[in-house]
C-alpha positions, 0 to 999 in steps of 0.5 A: 500500500502506498502512503498518501501524500500529506494534505496541505492547502496554502492561500496566496495573492499577488502584490496588488491582490488582484489574483488569489491562489489556493494551492492544494497538495494531497488527496481531496476528500470528505476529510480534507474539504473543510480545510479547503472551504476555510482556505477559499473563504480567506482567498475570496475575502479581499474580493480578488479579480481572479481566483486560481485553484492549483490542483497540480499536486492533487492525486485523488478527488472524490465527490465532495471535492468536486462539489467544492470546485463547483461551489468555488466557481459559483462563489468566485463569479 
């Protein structure tokens, strides 16, 4: 059995706050989606012009993660 990568989520922004980035590492599932939702709130609170969700380091995403992405799209518009 392979070890799961540690879940991590980071929120960043460019210098002028126009672009917010949520970078995710590890598996997105029911156990981790709450942390993602809190990170999304932090990223959207300054009302950036663009929100980027970086999933390059995600190996697995379940239905709760897909729901998170759909809600994030709706909230960011």
